TORTI-33003 format. One record per atom (N, C-alpha, C): x, z, y; atom name; residue number from 1; residue in one letter. Coordinates in steps of 0.02 Angstrom, whole numbers, m for minus. Each point is the difference from the previous one (the first is absolute). Layout:
N
<<X Z Y> "CA" NUM "a">
...
This chain:
144
<<m2191 812 m3166> "N" 1 "x">
<<m9 m45 57> "CA" 1 "x">
<<23 33 65> "C" 1 "x">
<<m15 65 7> "N" 2 "x">
<<21 36 59> "CA" 2 "x">
<<76 2 4> "C" 2 "x">
<<33 6 m59> "N" 3 "x">
<<73 2 m1> "CA" 3 "x">
<<29 m66 24> "C" 3 "x">
<<m29 m55 m20> "N" 4 "x">
<<24 m66 20> "CA" 4 "x">
<<m7 m10 75> "C" 4 "x">
<<m58 21 28> "N" 5 "x">
<<m10 m6 72> "CA" 5 "x">
<<50 45 37> "C" 5 "x">
<<11 60 m25> "N" 6 "x">
<<46 46 32> "CA" 6 "x">
<<71 m28 m2> "C" 6 "x">
<<22 m26 m59> "N" 7 "x">
<<67 m28 m6> "CA" 7 "x">
<<8 m62 44> "C" 7 "x">
<<m52 m40 5> "N" 8 "x">
<<2 m59 44> "CA" 8 "x">
<<9 21 73> "C" 8 "x">
<<m37 52 20> "N" 9 "x">
<<5 25 68> "CA" 9 "x">
<<70 27 14> "C" 9 "x">
<<28 37 m48> "N" 10 "x">
<<68 27 8> "CA" 10 "x">
<<50 m57 5> "C" 10 "x">
<<m8 m51 m41> "N" 11 "x">
<<46 m57 1> "CA" 11 "x">
<<m3 m36 67> "C" 11 "x">
<<m60 m10 27> "N" 12 "x">
<<m7 m32 65> "CA" 12 "x">
<<33 42 55> "C" 12 "x">
<<m11 65 m2> "N" 13 "x">
<<30 45 50> "CA" 13 "x">
<<76 m2 m4> "C" 13 "x">
<<28 3 m60> "N" 14 "x">
<<72 m3 m8> "CA" 14 "x">
<<28 m67 24> "C" 14 "x">
<<m34 m54 m14> "N" 15 "x">
<<22 m66 23> "CA" 15 "x">
<<2 m3 76> "C" 15 "x">
<<m51 27 32> "N" 16 "x">
<<m2 0 73> "CA" 16 "x">
<<57 40 29> "C" 16 "x">
<<15 57 m30> "N" 17 "x">
<<55 42 24> "CA" 17 "x">
<<67 m36 m9> "C" 17 "x">
<<10 m31 m58> "N" 18 "x">
<<63 m34 m13> "CA" 18 "x">
<<11 m59 47> "C" 18 "x">
<<m52 m40 12> "N" 19 "x">
<<8 m57 44> "CA" 19 "x">
<<11 22 72> "C" 19 "x">
<<m32 53 21> "N" 20 "x">
<<10 26 68> "CA" 20 "x">
<<70 27 8> "C" 20 "x">
<<25 36 m48> "N" 21 "x">
<<66 31 7> "CA" 21 "x">
<<56 m52 m3> "C" 21 "x">
<<m12 m58 m30> "N" 22 "x">
<<52 m51 m4> "CA" 22 "x">
<<3 m43 63> "C" 22 "x">
<<m51 0 41> "N" 23 "x">
<<m2 m46 57> "CA" 23 "x">
<<57 13 50> "C" 23 "x">
<<22 62 10> "N" 24 "x">
<<54 14 46> "CA" 24 "x">
<<66 m27 m26> "C" 24 "x">
<<10 0 m66> "N" 25 "x">
<<61 m26 m29> "CA" 25 "x">
<<6 m75 13> "C" 25 "x">
<<m56 m35 0> "N" 26 "x">
<<1 m72 8> "CA" 26 "x">
<<21 m22 70> "C" 26 "x">
<<m13 41 51> "N" 27 "x">
<<17 m22 68> "CA" 27 "x">
<<58 40 29> "C" 27 "x">
<<46 24 m43> "N" 28 "x">
<<59 33 26> "CA" 28 "x">
<<m14 71 20> "C" 28 "x">
<<m41 36 m37> "N" 29 "x">
<<m14 70 16> "CA" 29 "x">
<<m50 9 55> "C" 29 "x">
<<m40 m50 14> "N" 30 "x">
<<m51 7 51> "CA" 30 "x">
<<25 m15 69> "C" 30 "x">
<<64 m15 7> "N" 31 "x">
<<28 m13 66> "CA" 31 "x">
<<m2 m76 12> "C" 31 "x">
<<m40 m22 47> "N" 32 "x">
<<m6 m70 16> "CA" 32 "x">
<<46 m14 59> "C" 32 "x">
<<60 m24 m12> "N" 33 "x">
<<50 m9 51> "CA" 33 "x">
<<23 m73 1> "C" 33 "x">
<<m27 m40 46> "N" 34 "x">
<<18 m71 1> "CA" 34 "x">
<<72 m12 19> "C" 34 "x">
<<34 50 29> "N" 35 "x">
<<69 m10 22> "CA" 35 "x">
<<51 33 m45> "C" 35 "x">
<<m18 11 m63> "N" 36 "x">
<<49 27 m46> "CA" 36 "x">
<<57 m49 m10> "C" 36 "x">
<<m10 m64 14> "N" 37 "x">
<<54 m49 m3> "CA" 37 "x">
<<54 15 52> "C" 37 "x">
<<m19 34 54> "N" 38 "x">
<<48 16 52> "CA" 38 "x">
<<49 55 m22> "C" 38 "x">
<<m23 44 m45> "N" 39 "x">
<<42 56 m21> "CA" 39 "x">
<<61 m24 m38> "C" 39 "x">
<<56 32 12> "N" 40 "x">
<<63 m17 m33> "CA" 40 "x">
<<53 m19 50> "C" 40 "x">
<<56 m24 m26> "N" 41 "x">
<<57 m17 43> "CA" 41 "x">
<<3 m76 11> "C" 41 "x">
<<8 m19 64> "N" 42 "x">
<<1 m70 20> "CA" 42 "x">
<<66 m15 35> "C" 42 "x">
<<32 m56 m19> "N" 43 "x">
<<61 m23 33> "CA" 43 "x">
<<m20 m52 52> "C" 43 "x">
<<24 10 61> "N" 44 "x">
<<m10 m49 54> "CA" 44 "x">
<<56 m51 m5> "C" 44 "x">
<<m15 m58 m29> "N" 45 "x">
<<54 m49 m11> "CA" 45 "x">
<<5 m53 55> "C" 45 "x">
<<m53 m6 42> "N" 46 "x">
<<4 m49 53> "CA" 46 "x">
<<m48 19 57> "C" 46 "x">
<<24 m11 61> "N" 47 "x">
<<m43 7 59> "CA" 47 "x">
<<4 m65 40> "C" 47 "x">
<<m55 m17 31> "N" 48 "x">
<<m1 m58 44> "CA" 48 "x">
<<m24 25 68> "C" 48 "x">
<<46 m1 48> "N" 49 "x">
<<m16 27 67> "CA" 49 "x">
<<m5 m59 48> "C" 49 "x">
<<m61 m15 22> "N" 50 "x">
<<m13 m56 45> "CA" 50 "x">
<<36 m64 m25> "C" 50 "x">
<<m12 m17 m63> "N" 51 "x">
<<25 m60 m33> "CA" 51 "x">
<<75 2 m15> "C" 51 "x">
<<34 56 8> "N" 52 "x">
<<70 8 m20> "CA" 52 "x">
<<2 39 m65> "C" 52 "x">
<<30 m29 m52> "N" 53 "x">
<<2 31 m66> "CA" 53 "x">
<<58 48 m5> "C" 53 "x">
<<m14 61 m24> "N" 54 "x">
<<51 51 m12> "CA" 54 "x">
<<m3 17 m75> "C" 54 "x">
<<51 m21 m37> "N" 55 "x">
<<3 16 m71> "CA" 55 "x">
<<41 63 m11> "C" 55 "x">
<<m24 43 m44> "N" 56 "x">
<<36 60 m19> "CA" 56 "x">
<<30 m11 m69> "C" 56 "x">
<<66 m9 m3> "N" 57 "x">
<<32 m14 m64> "CA" 57 "x">
<<35 61 m29> "C" 57 "x">
<<38 36 40> "N" 58 "x">
<<40 56 m25> "CA" 58 "x">
<<m33 67 14> "C" 58 "x">
<<m21 10 61> "N" 59 "x">
<<m28 64 21> "CA" 59 "x">
<<m75 m8 7> "C" 59 "x">
<<m36 14 m53> "N" 60 "x">
<<m72 m14 m3> "CA" 60 "x">
<<m39 63 17> "C" 60 "x">
<<m38 m1 56> "N" 61 "x">
<<m43 57 17> "CA" 61 "x">
<<m56 8 m52> "C" 61 "x">
<<m23 61 m10> "N" 62 "x">
<<m55 12 m47> "CA" 62 "x">
<<m53 45 32> "C" 62 "x">
<<m62 m13 m20> "N" 63 "x">
<<m57 43 15> "CA" 63 "x">
<<m26 26 m66> "C" 63 "x">
<<m13 65 m3> "N" 64 "x">
<<m32 29 m59> "CA" 64 "x">
<<m65 33 23> "C" 64 "x">
<<m56 m22 m29> "N" 65 "x">
<<m66 27 16> "CA" 65 "x">
<<m23 44 m58> "C" 65 "x">
<<m20 61 16> "N" 66 "x">
<<m21 48 m51> "CA" 66 "x">
<<m76 9 2> "C" 66 "x">
<<m29 22 m56> "N" 67 "x">
<<m72 7 m6> "CA" 67 "x">
<<m29 55 45> "C" 67 "x">
<<42 46 24> "N" 68 "x">
<<m24 52 46> "CA" 68 "x">
<<1 m24 73> "C" 68 "x">
<<6 m66 9> "N" 69 "x">
<<0 m32 66> "CA" 69 "x">
<<60 19 43> "C" 69 "x">
<<57 12 m32> "N" 70 "x">
<<63 8 35> "CA" 70 "x">
<<43 m61 m17> "C" 70 "x">
<<50 m11 43> "N" 71 "x">
<<45 m56 m13> "CA" 71 "x">
<<72 21 17> "C" 71 "x">
<<47 m37 m27> "N" 72 "x">
<<71 8 15> "CA" 72 "x">
<<28 m69 14> "C" 72 "x">
<<30 m9 59> "N" 73 "x">
<<32 m63 19> "CA" 73 "x">
<<75 12 2> "C" 73 "x">
<<37 m38 m38> "N" 74 "x">
<<73 3 1> "CA" 74 "x">
<<24 m64 33> "C" 74 "x">
<<25 6 62> "N" 75 "x">
<<28 m57 36> "CA" 75 "x">
<<74 m4 m17> "C" 75 "x">
<<24 m60 m10> "N" 76 "x">
<<71 m10 m18> "CA" 76 "x">
<<30 m51 47> "C" 76 "x">
<<57 20 30> "N" 77 "x">
<<35 m43 47> "CA" 77 "x">
<<67 m20 m31> "C" 77 "x">
<<15 m64 3> "N" 78 "x">
<<64 m26 m27> "CA" 78 "x">
<<55 13 52> "C" 78 "x">
<<48 43 m18> "N" 79 "x">
<<56 16 44> "CA" 79 "x">
<<65 m20 m34> "C" 79 "x">
<<56 7 36> "N" 80 "x">
<<65 m16 m30> "CA" 80 "x">
<<16 46 m58> "C" 80 "x">
<<m27 60 0> "N" 81 "x">
<<11 48 m54> "CA" 81 "x">
<<m51 m6 m56> "C" 81 "x">
<<m45 m47 4> "N" 82 "x">
<<m53 m8 m50> "CA" 82 "x">
<<m68 14 30> "C" 82 "x">
<<m48 14 m43> "N" 83 "x">
<<m68 13 23> "CA" 83 "x">
<<m6 71 27> "C" 83 "x">
<<m28 6 59> "N" 84 "x">
<<m14 66 30> "CA" 84 "x">
<<m76 10 m3> "C" 84 "x">
<<m21 55 m31> "N" 85 "x">
<<m72 13 m9> "CA" 85 "x">
<<m25 53 47> "C" 85 "x">
<<m61 m10 24> "N" 86 "x">
<<m37 52 37> "CA" 86 "x">
<<m70 4 m30> "C" 86 "x">
<<m28 59 0> "N" 87 "x">
<<m65 11 m31> "CA" 87 "x">
<<m52 19 52> "C" 87 "x">
<<m61 m23 m12> "N" 88 "x">
<<m58 19 40> "CA" 88 "x">
<<m56 18 m48> "C" 88 "x">
<<m31 58 13> "N" 89 "x">
<<m56 23 m42> "CA" 89 "x">
<<m62 5 44> "C" 89 "x">
<<m57 m4 m33> "N" 90 "x">
<<m62 8 37> "CA" 90 "x">
<<m60 m8 m45> "C" 90 "x">
<<m56 m11 32> "N" 91 "x">
<<m63 m11 m36> "CA" 91 "x">
<<m25 m71 16> "C" 91 "x">
<<m45 m24 m41> "N" 92 "x">
<<m29 m66 13> "CA" 92 "x">
<<m74 2 m16> "C" 92 "x">
<<m35 m47 33> "N" 93 "x">
<<m71 m11 m13> "CA" 93 "x">
<<m7 m74 m17> "C" 93 "x">
<<m37 m15 m52> "N" 94 "x">
<<m9 m70 m20> "CA" 94 "x">
<<m74 m18 5> "C" 94 "x">
<<m12 m60 24> "N" 95 "x">
<<m67 m29 m1> "CA" 95 "x">
<<3 m65 m39> "C" 95 "x">
<<m53 m37 2> "N" 96 "x">
<<m2 m61 m40> "CA" 96 "x">
<<51 m52 23> "C" 96 "x">
<<14 m2 65> "N" 97 "x">
<<42 m54 27> "CA" 97 "x">
<<63 25 34> "C" 97 "x">
<<13 65 0> "N" 98 "x">
<<59 25 35> "CA" 98 "x">
<<19 70 m25> "C" 98 "x">
<<59 22 21> "N" 99 "x">
<<18 70 m9> "CA" 99 "x">
<<36 23 62> "C" 99 "x">
<<m7 65 15> "N" 100 "x">
<<29 30 59> "CA" 100 "x">
<<50 53 m22> "C" 100 "x">
<<62 m5 28> "N" 101 "x">
<<51 50 m14> "CA" 101 "x">
<<5 49 58> "C" 101 "x">
<<0 64 m17> "N" 102 "x">
<<6 53 50> "CA" 102 "x">
<<60 42 m21> "C" 102 "x">
<<57 m9 34> "N" 103 "x">
<<60 35 m22> "CA" 103 "x">
<<m2 73 20> "C" 103 "x">
<<39 40 m36> "N" 104 "x">
<<2 73 12> "CA" 104 "x">
<<31 18 66> "C" 104 "x">
<<37 m45 31> "N" 105 "x">
<<32 14 65> "CA" 105 "x">
<<m46 m12 59> "C" 105 "x">
<<m64 m10 m15> "N" 106 "x">
<<m53 m6 50> "CA" 106 "x">
<<7 m60 46> "C" 106 "x">
<<27 m55 m25> "N" 107 "x">
<<m1 m62 37> "CA" 107 "x">
<<m70 m29 m4> "C" 107 "x">
<<m13 m50 41> "N" 108 "x">
<<m66 m32 m1> "CA" 108 "x">
<<m13 m31 m69> "C" 108 "x">
<<m62 2 m23> "N" 109 "x">
<<m18 m33 m63> "CA" 109 "x">
<<15 m75 3> "C" 109 "x">
<<20 m28 m57> "N" 110 "x">
<<17 m71 m4> "CA" 110 "x">
<<m47 m32 m51> "C" 110 "x">
<<m34 m53 22> "N" 111 "x">
<<m49 m34 m43> "CA" 111 "x">
<<27 m66 m27> "C" 111 "x">
<<m2 m7 m65> "N" 112 "x">
<<21 m62 m34> "CA" 112 "x">
<<m63 m34 m27> "C" 112 "x">
<<m9 m63 17> "N" 113 "x">
<<m54 m40 m30> "CA" 113 "x">
<<24 m24 m68> "C" 113 "x">
<<m43 5 m51> "N" 114 "x">
<<17 m23 m67> "CA" 114 "x">
<<m21 m73 m7> "C" 114 "x">
<<48 m43 m12> "N" 115 "x">
<<m14 m71 m11> "CA" 115 "x">
<<m12 m12 m74> "C" 115 "x">
<<42 32 m42> "N" 116 "x">
<<m6 m7 m72> "CA" 116 "x">
<<23 64 m33> "C" 116 "x">
<<m35 21 m53> "N" 117 "x">
<<19 59 m38> "CA" 117 "x">
<<m23 m9 m72> "C" 117 "x">
<<48 m1 m45> "N" 118 "x">
<<m16 0 m72> "CA" 118 "x">
<<47 48 m35> "C" 118 "x">
<<4 m4 m66> "N" 119 "x">
<<40 48 m38> "CA" 119 "x">
<<75 m7 11> "C" 119 "x">
<<23 m57 24> "N" 120 "x">
<<72 m12 5> "CA" 120 "x">
<<23 m21 70> "C" 120 "x">
<<m45 m19 44> "N" 121 "x">
<<19 m31 63> "CA" 121 "x">
<<m46 25 56> "C" 121 "x">
<<30 10 59> "N" 122 "x">
<<m39 19 58> "CA" 122 "x">
<<28 m38 61> "C" 122 "x">
<<m45 m21 43> "N" 123 "x">
<<20 m31 63> "CA" 123 "x">
<<m40 33 56> "C" 123 "x">
<<35 19 54> "N" 124 "x">
<<m33 34 56> "CA" 124 "x">
<<18 m34 66> "C" 124 "x">
<<m39 15 51> "N" 125 "x">
<<15 m21 68> "CA" 125 "x">
<<m4 62 45> "C" 125 "x">
<<52 9 40> "N" 126 "x">
<<2 53 50> "CA" 126 "x">
<<3 m35 68> "C" 126 "x">
<<m47 17 43> "N" 127 "x">
<<m1 m30 67> "CA" 127 "x">
<<12 56 51> "C" 127 "x">
<<44 m15 49> "N" 128 "x">
<<15 49 52> "CA" 128 "x">
<<27 m36 62> "C" 128 "x">
<<7 37 54> "N" 129 "x">
<<28 m27 62> "CA" 129 "x">
<<71 28 9> "C" 129 "x">
<<45 m43 23> "N" 130 "x">
<<68 20 14> "CA" 130 "x">
<<23 m36 63> "C" 130 "x">
<<16 38 52> "N" 131 "x">
<<22 m30 63> "CA" 131 "x">
<<m52 m45 31> "C" 131 "x">
<<m64 16 m10> "N" 132 "x">
<<m54 m40 28> "CA" 132 "x">
<<m19 m60 m42> "C" 132 "x">
<<34 m10 m56> "N" 133 "x">
<<m14 m57 m44> "CA" 133 "x">
<<m35 22 m64> "C" 133 "x">
<<m43 m43 m25> "N" 134 "x">
<<m32 13 m65> "CA" 134 "x">
<<48 m17 m55> "C" 134 "x">
<<6 46 m48> "N" 135 "x">
<<44 m10 m58> "CA" 135 "x">
<<m42 3 m63> "C" 135 "x">
<<13 m47 m46> "N" 136 "x">
<<m32 1 m65> "CA" 136 "x">
<<54 6 m52> "C" 136 "x">
<<m5 51 m42> "N" 137 "x">
<<50 13 m52> "CA" 137 "x">
<<m36 m4 m67> "C" 137 "x">
<<17 m51 m39> "N" 138 "x">
<<m31 m9 m66> "CA" 138 "x">
<<49 26 m52> "C" 138 "x">
<<m23 46 m42> "N" 139 "x">
<<43 29 m52> "CA" 139 "x">
<<m21 m23 m69> "C" 139 "x">
<<50 m15 m42> "N" 140 "x">
<<m12 m19 m70> "CA" 140 "x">
<<33 51 m45> "C" 140 "x">
<<m39 26 m47> "N" 141 "x">
<<22 55 m43> "CA" 141 "x">
<<m11 m18 m73> "C" 141 "x">
<<43 28 m42> "N" 142 "x">
<<m12 m4 m73> "CA" 142 "x">
<<2 70 m28> "C" 142 "x">
<<m42 12 m49> "N" 143 "x">
<<m5 66 m30> "CA" 143 "x">
<<60 11 m45> "C" 143 "x">
<<28 59 5> "N" 144 "x">
<<59 17 m40> "CA" 144 "x">
<<m20 22 m68> "C" 144 "x">
C-alpha cells in the first residue's frame, strides 16, 4: 500500500513538472508579443496624401521590422535610369495603436498610427505639419 501511495505521489509530481515545462512552448517561448504581426518585410503599395492617391507600381518602397526592435526602410525613386534606392536604418517602439521610428541619423522620431494590422496587410496614418499646413499621409502595405 505504501508503494502505491509513493508511486501515485511520484506520478502527480511528474505530471505537474511536465505540464509546467510545456506552458512556455504553447505561448511562443514565453514571449507575449502582440506586435509580432509587425515583424517582417512590408511593401508600401499606396499612399494617400490629403486625398491624393499615390500608387507605387514599379519602384516599391519597403519597411522591414526585426524582432530586436530595429528596422530598415528602403526608399525607391523612379528615375529615367530606373529605380534609385536609398536606405534608412533605426529602431522602433510599438504600442497597441502606433509605432515610432527613430532613425540612426538622429532625426526626430516619427509616429505612425496603426489603422489596421493583420498577417498580410497594414494601414497607417502619419500626421505632420508642412509649410504651416496639416498633412495626413495614409499608407497601405502588404506583407512580402
